[in-house]
C-alpha positions in Angstrom: 172.2 -24.0 -121.3 169.2 -21.9 -122.5 168.8 -20.6 -119.0 172.3 -19.2 -119.0 171.4 -17.4 -122.3 168.4 -15.8 -120.7 170.5 -14.6 -117.8 172.9 -13.0 -120.2 170.1 -11.2 -122.0 168.5 -9.9 -118.8 171.3 -7.6 -117.4 171.5 -5.4 -120.6 167.8 -4.8 -120.4 168.2 -3.6 -116.8 171.0 -1.4 -117.9 168.8 0.1 -120.6 166.3 1.4 -118.1 168.6 3.8 -116.3 170.1 5.0 -119.5 166.7 5.9 -120.8 166.1 7.9 -117.6 169.4 9.7 -118.1 168.5 10.5 -121.7 165.2 12.0 -120.5 167.0 14.1 -117.9 169.5 15.2 -120.6 166.7 16.2 -122.9 165.1 18.4 -120.3 168.4 20.1 -119.2 170.1 20.1 -122.6 169.8 22.7 -125.3 167.0 22.4 -127.9 169.4 20.9 -130.4 170.4 18.1 -128.0 166.7 17.7 -127.0 166.0 16.8 -130.7 168.6 14.1 -130.5 167.2 12.7 -127.2 163.6 12.6 -128.3 164.3 12.0 -132.0 161.2 11.5 -134.1 158.9 12.5 -131.1 159.7 16.2 -131.6 159.4 15.9 -135.4 155.8 14.8 -134.9 
């Protein structure tokens, strides 16, 4: 049973990687206001 739980937790992690790459691409191509949203506190620093 615990193995099935781990399997369920793995797919979302794999999905998060491509989404982060997309956010990085959006930050580069998007306007400065959208870049602030993509990078968040990073730009504040």
